C-alpha positions, 0 to 999 in steps of 0.5 A: 188552418184552411176555410171554404169548400175545396177539392181534393188534389192528388198527392206525392208523398217524399221521404226525405234522407234522415227523416223519420218513418211515419213523418209525412211531406207532400208534394201537392201535384195538382191545385184545384180548389176554391175559398182556401185560406186566400184563394189569391195566393202570393203572387201565383199568378205572376210567377207563371212568368218565371221561367224554367230555366233556373230549375234547370241550372239548380237541378244541375248545379254542383256548386256549394252555398257560403259557409255557415256553422250548422250543427247537425249532431251531438253525442251523448245529446245530454247529461244529468244534474250536476254531471260533467260529460264529454260531448263530441259534435258534428256538422258543417262548416264547424271552422274554429269552433271554439263556443258552446252556447245553451239555452240555460245559463247552468249549463256550461262548456270548455273545449277539451285540450290535449296534451302537446306535442314536439310539433305543438306551442302548447296544449291543443284543442281536440277537434269538436269535443267539448266538455259540458258541466250541468249545474245541479240545480238545472232542472230536467228539460230539453235546452237548446245548444248551438255552437260558435266558430269563424262562420257564425252561431250555429242553428239549435239542437237538443241537449237534454238534462235528464233526472235519471243516472246517465250511461254512455254507450261503448262498443262493441256491444254485440250484433244482431243477435242475442250477445252471448256470454262468454268466459274469460281468463284472466292474467291470474288464472281466473275465470269470469264470464263477460257479456258485450251487452252494456249493463245498465241498472233501473232506473237510467238513462242511455246514450247511444249512437249508430256507427260503424256499418249496420250498427245494432246495440244491445243492453242488459238489466236486472228486473223483478217479477211484475214491474211494469217496465217502460223503455222510452226512445228519444230520436226525433224528439231529440233531432236526430236522424235516426228511425230508432227501433227498440226490442226487449228479450228475455235472457232465452231470446223471447221478444217481450216487447217491440217499438210502439210508435207513438205521436211523437214518432219516437219508439216506446215499449212497454213490458210487464217482466214475466220473472225476475232476472235479466233481460236485454234491449236491442236498439238500432236504426229502422234501415240500419243507417249510421254516422254523424247525427245518428243518435238516441236516448233511452229512458229504462225503468218502472217511469211515470208516462203520459199518452194523452189527456182528455178534454185536450182543451180548457177555456182561458182562465178555467180550472177543470177537471181533465183525465190524464192516460198513461203508464205507471202513473201516481195513483192511477186507475185502471182506464178502459183503454189499451194501446198496443195491446197493453192496459192504460192507466188514468188519473183525474186533476184539476188543472188551471188554464191560464188566462193569458194563454191566448197568443202563448204556447209552453211546450218543451217538447218537439212541436211540429209546424202544423202545431204552431198556431194553437195556443196552450200550456204543458203538463206533466206528473211527478212519481216519486223524483220521476217527472214524466213526459209532457202533454199538450193542453190547448185553450178552447174558443168556446164552452167545452162539451164532452162527445156523447153515444153519437155513431150515427146520424139518428143519434146525432148529439145535439149541440148549443151553440157556441161550443166546443166539443172534446171528442175521440175518433175511437173505436176503429173506424169511428164517426162522430154526429152533431146537430144543431139549430140555426137561423138564416144569416147567422156565421159560424165558424166550423173549426176541426181541430186534431193534428194541430194538436201535435197528432197524427191524424187525418180528419175530415168534415161533413156540413149537411143541412136537414129539412122536412118535406111536406110529409114530414120525412127529413131531406138532408142536403150536403152543404160541404165535405172538407178532407185533405184540404186543397191548399198549395204546397208552402213552396208555391204559395209562399215561395218556400219550403222550409216550414210547413205549416198547413194542416189536414184540420178542417175549417169552414166559415158557414153562412146559414142559408136557411132556419132549421137543422144542420148536423156535422160528422166529423171522422179520422181517416187514421182511425179507419185502420187502427184503434187508438184513443189518442186520436183526439179532437176538437170541434168548435162552432164559435161566432166567427172570432178574426185573429191570426199567429204567427211564427218567424223562421230564418229563411234560405238556410238551415243554420242561424241567421249569420251575417257577413259585415255589408251583409243581408239575411232573411226571416220569413213571417208566417201568418195563420189567419184564421176565421176570415181574418184578411187585415193587414199585419204590421211586424216589427222586429228588435233584439238584433246586434248592434250594427244589423237594421230591418224595416217593419214589413207588413203582411198584405191582406192577400198575403200570408207570409212576410219577410224580414230582410236584416241588414249588416253595415260594413262597419257592424262589430261582431255580435249575437242578439236574440230576434224578438218579433211583434206585430199589430194589425186591427180586427173588428176596430181594435188594435191587437199586439201578437207576439211570434213564435219561433222555428227553424228547418232541420234539414239542409236545403238550398235556395230554390226559385219560387213554383219550383214544387219542392218538398218541405224539409222537417222543422219545428218550433224553437225557443228563440231565434238568435242572430249574429255578425261575423268579422270572418269576411264582407258579403260578397255583394249587396243588393238595393232595392228602390230608394227607400220611399214608400211606393203608391199605386193603384190597382193596374198601376206599373212600377218601374223598381231600381236596383243597385247591385255592389260587388265586392272586387273580383266578384262575378257570377251570374245574378237572377232576382227572384221578387217575393211576397209581392202583392198577390195577382201582379206580374212580375218578371224573373229580373236578370241581374248578372253583374250589372251595376244597376238596372230596373225591373217592372211590377204590373198590378192587375184588376185582381190585385187586392188593395192594401199595403205589402212588404217585398223584396228581391231574392238574388240568386248568384249561381257560380259566384267565385268564392275563396272559402277561408283563405285564412285556414289555408295561410295558417295551414302553410305556415304550420307546414313551413313550420313542420318542414323545418323541424323536419329538416332540423330532424333530418340534420339531427339525425345525419349529425347523430348518426356521424356521431355515432359512427365516430364513436364506434371508431374510438370504440374500436381503438379502445378496444384494441388497447384494452386487448393489447393491455390485457395481453400484456397484463397476461404475459407479465402475469405468466413471468411473474408466478415461476420467478416467486416459485423460484424466489421461494425455493431460493429463501427455502435454500438459503434458511437450510444453509443457514441452519446447517451452518448454524449447526456447524459453526466451523464447517467453511463450506457450509458458510461458503454455500450459504453465502452461495445461497444468499446470491441465488436468493438475491438474484431471484429477488431481484428478478421477481422485483424486476417482474413485479414492476412489469406486472404492475405496470402491466395492471396499470395499462389494462386499468387504463384500457379498461377506462378507456374502453368503457367511456368509448363504449358509454359514448356509443350507447350514448350516440347509438341512443341519440341516433335512434331518438333522432331516427324516430323523431325524424319519422315522426316529424315525417309523418307530421309532415305529410299530414300537414302537407295534406291539411295544407292542400286541402285548405288550399283547395278549399281556399281556391277560387270555386263556383259557389251558390249565394243568396243575396237579398235585397233589402224590403220595399212597401208598395201601398195599393189604392183601390182606384187611380182616381179620387172622387171629388165630387159626385151627388149621393142623391138627385131628385127630378120631375116628370118630363123634366132633364138634371145634370149632375157633375162628377169631379175627380183628382187623377192620381198615380199618372193615370190620363187617359179618359173616363167613361161614366155610365149609370145603370138604374136598379129595380123597376124605374121606367121612363128615366134615361141617363146619358153616358159621357166620357171625362175626357183625357186628362180632364178633372170633370164631366156632367151627366144627363138625367132625363125623365118622361112625363110618365117616369116611375115616380117614387124613390129609386137607386141607381150606380154610377159607374166610372169605367176606365182603363188603367195600364190595360186594366179595366177599373169600376168605381161604383157609386149608389145614386139615390133618385127621386122622381117627383110626380107632375100632374097636368095641369087643367 
């Protein structure tokens, strides 16, 4: 919120890489303006002395930052209750990430393990892949996911538990044009038609990502004529870098619906199906960018969707009727509105606003920093088993009235104060007028709330006085016009840029100058180019109720708060002061891990940001804590307590010196901030400021602040210190610490420095610190390299041995083949000799039988008997030769059998040797490849571990300074005195000198009003003296009566002139002349 009259500065728009279109970031290039949130912005004047040298250095630096686990994205980014899903994470410094943490205990994760290879000792984790299980009783909502590894716990990202069946995109699934059906013939000759578009059923949630060049994803679904199908795209709302574009076409390629960006920055497509059949959905990045972090979710179906609620606010403890506007609403009726040419519905409901909603903001979808200061709740509707998106209903600060017809000054809507108007910047070019009566001296806080409702609006406010001239004609005078409030860039005002909670909503503290009628005009620049009923606003006109809200944000990094032992990290606390609240805010932090401490800080009256410095001792155990930030302040004499909300940057950034005028990064509110201590390494340096005691001084004081720097052995670099959160309108130099172990710098307060209590610290930045990144990984990679090298050597030896064995077996096989050949020849020869002898033996048998038959027939024929004897002898000889041949054949067969056996054994041995050689050679090749990978990894890890320049944030501890208004205490100075005409009196002044003030103090008295005949002497309290007297002389004609004078004690404190004023009531007593 912003207070007062302003001058609109020129601005420059900046589109950040990875930030969706329509999400604006601004650099203020001029700084005019008055009465902004705190005109004395924290240390602005003093920071002028911080030279431009550091800007040149940081702008040209190629140094990295010390590693801290950073989660950039995950895919898929959600799952259904009761489901198990395999998720791949991406980010930076994910060394040894082995755990996932969720903000709901019903969501659990384990690492995905791969089967071990011959080079592993056991199953190995798949890098950055986890298996997530969602319990069946986890309610559908957005939850936070963090990863934990060597370098601590990461920043959060969004994991969605949905209520619909989940579909995960598969590639390829089409090109830029609608995918064509292709006829496929399978192995059995059956022909089928296929389409690369991923088929989904309604309703479903699709998980997709942009990979491999200008990726375009296609999906197809079957619909029924008349169905009102919504495709709700989620990218920005789930922390994706994608600027998602969605299009719906029919089977003929005709476009039925295109992306219609809503207040969330994500697309919504709303189509009523013209016929039953198949439809296609196209999704891609607007600039066709791709890579890790470019992922999305699409909810498709006849789903309930809320567009806005009216009125947007209700009083705490009320149970009023609200109108919900949206699509596919249960019991929805036709509304008078359209969005993107599509009619929307409405339903009226009574919704209770909790009585304790003050200082509470409950919303489960994304809220940007400019919405961080409102109080409110969310509301959803349920249709069947489908739950809608949430809408934000905020807490009103006065009785709510609804905008009436008021588009011209003549028809201005009359308001009875206090009240809060619920209105719309609708239709296009809408201008709303209001008027009210007020009395002179009344104070009213006029607060126009629109962008803070998480709406992309840019409202402006005009306040006019309407008076009647003597003729009864109205005379209109502009009092203030507020538009594009001249607020310094957060980096300039608070010295940081990670959480830009500024808003374009105008706020004005109005002191009524005279009795009469006053008129207010409100309008929105966005409505001049579009007609959007979602552009709602709250116009609160209330009596000022000073208050504040806090947001705590991790400083210096997008990562979570990871502390090295003996190190420090910072948490920025942003204070949104409202209705002129300027009091000190005392802030405390609890929930820290063991061994981590921080001091209470005070956000002084002139500041809007304070910083916790968290310190981990060198003996701090590894642990995680959930930060809880609370505060106390005194408002209207009563102590109030406020709890902080929490935020975080979404995009990485590097440290930049104050006044560097760089663009703010994308950020959002988060559920919590977690703090972890890691044992990865000791912090390289620790910077200590002061002696731990409260510093007390006064405006104009000069404070010498000692510092000490403790560095680990071998740590150097160029350390520069930037005072942060110091008192406004103070002069503080950039502190060149270098490598000095100790030194001091000077804080010089001016006369304009607001008194109060302030907590500040020294933001040390070491550019080029020589740092070894994860040397343990290099050692581990080296050990694996050596182990794989040994395996390779063993594989080479085995390959050589098996090759020798194979050669030996080949020789043995060759010899066996020779023996087999010889035995085969011998067997063939024996067989060849046996055949004729067998025939001869048969012929001899036949001849003997013939002779014996003839002899039998002629028993007395001696010749026949002799022939029988001769035939018998021939048979015996044939039998003998046959026997000898058979024996030789049997011997040859035996030798052939032996040779065959020998040959088979040799062949088997050779086959085995060849197989073993092939396996050995293949394993040797695998070992060589694995050795190459091990070499590459070892080289990479060693290169990372080699000392090189890093940018290192070295914040000091915080220190608190109490600033008094003056360096003296007035012990004696009477408030009233009386003097007679013609008399003289002396007024004694006695003081106590404080904070080393030694110079003379001038006492001057100035009469007020028409006091004549009285003179006041000017005197000095001399150097180092404590008292003096000044004289009042009344002439004989001095004006009789009670008069007022101002006694001024004018002092010079370190070159700053300070004036302490005290009123003196002086009574001049008449002395009548004696007769």
